[in-house]
N, C-alpha and C positions, 0 to 999 in steps of 0.2 A: 279417743279419749273423750269422755263426756264434757260438754261445755268447753271445748278446746278452742284455742286460737286457730285461725286459718293460716297455716304455715305456707301453703301454696300461694296465697295472695301476696304474702310478704316476699316470697322468692321472685314472683313475677315483677313486683314493683322494683326490687333491687336489680333484676336483670335488665330491665328497660333503662333504668337510671345509669347503671354502670357501663352499658354499651355506648350510650350517647356520650358519656363522660370520657370513656377510653379514647374514642375517636378524636374528641376535641383536645384532650391532653397530648396525644401522640403528635398531632399536627402542630400544636404549640411547642412541644419539645423539639421538633425538627426545625422550626423557625427560630426559636430562641436559644437553642443549644443549652437548655437548662437541665442539669442533672436531677434536681428535685422534681421537675416536671416529667422527665423520662421515667423516674422511679414511680411517680404517681400514675403515669400511663400504663406501665407494666402491672402495677397494683390493680388498676381497674380491669385490665384484660384478665388477670388471674381471678378477679371477683366474678367475671362473666363465666369463666370455667367452673368456679365454685357453684354457681347457681345451676349450671347445666348438670353437674354431677348430682346435686341435691334433687333436682327434678327427676333424674334417672332413678335415684334411690327411692324416692317416694313411689314411683310407678312400679319398681321391682318389688317393693314391700307389699304391694296389694295382690301379689300372686297367691292363689289359694293353696292350702296345705296339700301335700302329696305324701307318698309312701316314704320318701327320703327325708322330707321335712314335715313331720306330722303336726308340728306347732306353727306351721306357716313360715313366711319370709319377712315378717314384720321387722326383725332386727337388721335387715339389710340396710335400712336407712341409717343405722348407727355406723355401719362400716363406711358408707360413702361420706358421711359427716366427718368421720375420723380422717379419711383421705384428704378431704377438703382442708381440715384444720392443720394436719401435719405437712402434707405435700405442697399444696398450693400456697397457703399462707406462708409457710416457711421458705418456699422457693422465692416468692415475691419479696419476702423480708431479706433473704440473703442477697438477692440481686440488688436490692436498694442499697444495702450496706456496701456491696462490692462497687457499685457505681459511685457512691459517695467517696470511698477510699481512692478510687481511680481519679476522681476530680480533685482530691486533695493534692495529688502528686502532679497532675497535669491540668492546672487551673486554666479555664477559658472563660472569658466574660460572657455574661448572659445577654443575648441579643433580644431586642424588642421586648423588654420586660413587661410593658403594658399589655402585650398580648397574653403573656403568661398569667398576669394578674387577672385579666378579664376572664380567661378560661377557668382559673381557680375559683373565682367568685361564682361563675355559672355552675361549676361542679359542686361547690358548697351548697348552693340552693337545691340542686338536684338530689344530692345525698341527704340533705336535711328533710326533703319530702319523702324520700325512701325510708329514712330513719323514723319519721313521724308515723308512716304506715306500719312499720314494724312495731313501734311502741304501742300503737293502737291495738294490735293483735296481742301483744304481751300483756297489756292492761286487762284484757278479757279474762286472763287466768292468773294474774298476779295476786289478786285477792288481798290487797293491803300489804303484801310483803314488799320489802325493799327490792330494788333491781338486783342487788348483789345476792340477796337470799333467793330470789327467783332463779337467778343464773345457776346457783348451786343445786337447787332442788328440782328444777324442771326436768321432765322426761321427754320433751320435744326437742330432739337434737337438731333438727333442721332449723327450727326457730332460734335456737341457741346460737347456731353458726351464723345465721343472717344478722342477728343482733350484734354479735361480736364483729362481724365484717363491717356492718354499717357504722358502728362506733369507731372502729379503727380507721375507716375511710374518712369520716369527718375530722377526727383528730389529725390524721395524716395530711389532709387538705389544709388545715389551719397551719400545721408546721411548714408545709410547702409555701403557703402564702407569706408567712413570716420570713422564711429563708429567701425567697425571691425578692421580697420588698427590701430586706436589709442589703441584699446584693446590689439592688438597683440604687438605693440611697447612698451606700458607702462606696460603690464601685469595686467592692471586694468579692470575688466569686467564691471565697472560702465559705461564706454563709450558705451558698447554694449547695456546696458539697456536704456541709454539716447537716443541712436540712434533709438531704437524701439518706444520710446515715441515721438520723433521728427517725425517719419514716420506717426504715428497715428494722430498727430496734423495736419500734412500736408494733410492727407486724409480728415479729418473733414472740413478743410478750403475749399478744392476743392468741397466736397459734398455740402457745403452751397452755394458756388458761382454758381455751376451748377444748384442746386435746385431752386435758386431764378429765374434764367433765364427760366428754363423749366416751373416753376409755372406760369409765365406770359403768356406763350403759352397756357397752359391749360385753364387759365381764358379767354383768347381770345385776340390775337394780330392781327393787320393788317399786310400787307406786309412790307418788309424792307423800310425805308424812301426813299432811292434812287429809288427803284422800284415804290413806290407810286408817286414820282415826275414824273417819266417817263410816268406812266399811265395818270396822270393829264394833262401833256403836250400833249400827244397824243390825248386825248379826245378833248381838246381845239382847236386842229388843224384840226379837222374833219369838212368837208363841212356839212352845215346844223346845226352845233352846235354854238350858239351865246354865251352861257355862262354856265359854270359848277358851280352850287350852292353847291353841295356836292358830294364827292366821298368817300364812305365807303368801306373798304376792311376787309376781315377776312381770315387769314391763316388757312387752314384745312389740315395739313400735307403737301403733295405735291400740293394739289389743293387750289384754291382761290375762295372765293365768293365776289362779288362786288355789290354795290347798288349805282346807279348814279341818281342824280337829276339835270336836265339841262334845260335851256331855248333853245328851238329849233327855227330856222328861220321859218318865216311864210310859210305855205304850202297851196297849192290850195284846198286841201280837207283832211279829216281825214285819208283817205287811203294813201294819199301822206305823211302825217306826220308819219304814222306807218311804211311805207316803208323807210323813212329817218332814223328813229330810228333803224330799222332792219339792215340797211347798217352800221350804226355806231357800233352796237353790233357785227356784223360779222367781221368788220375790227379790232375791239378791241380784240376779241378772237383770231383772226389770229396773231395779233402782240404779244399778251400775252397768249400763249396756256395753261398756267397753270390756267387760269380763266375758271372754269367749270360752275359756276352759275353767271348770270349777270341780275340784276333787274334794269330796266331803267324807271324813272319817269319824264315825261316832265312837266314843270311848268313855270309860269311867275314870281314867287317870291320864295324866300327861305323859 
């Protein structure tokens, strides 16, 4: 996609941050017996799996077209993004809720709470740095839109997943920090159990939101609305094009397929008409290099 954010860079940032955080959290969970900390540790391990699957999806999507997949493998990344959203997010969320429910019935005091708090503060800093890197990439393509509007309109599923993951991680860490702090101050382990449940519910909400957006890409979505309008305006401005009846687009990972139905200006011969169409297609692909397939149909009526 032209002028796109570097999703790979965001994934690498998140992978490094989450692996270091996961190790620290799990050690702290073992020492402190904190359910919230254990939930956060499992969450971070799941996030590492998320990034591994996304990296695999990006690599698989770069396979060239063949006889069985003439339009290439670009949409592969949507499949793996969906797996990340539904399977790993949900599994992490369900485990956190289960752990919290277990702690509600078998409450145990949090041991060495200052260790847990120290690890959580370290994790918040690390996740904040990862989130900052992700936001930096998102801002390259946000183009003045709100984060919510970008989230709904973006066609970069891998960046969408990383954004949701980093956001959930930061919010989950804050919940865990509050839960452990309250358990330490009050001496009541109930807060730790509630923190674990809260983290699980948060993960499930993020899983649902990301899953809905990625599902739309798997089914088939065109380019982003602003990009579509730029394409349409460009085609209508081309010499030889009198009217655009239809412009259909399909996002295929990084690549785009387009189908254009247009009324062309009268030409001296069939050869001249074909040459005029070829000029429009060449200019269109030059302006929008992410367009790999372009099907052009001249007509007089829609």
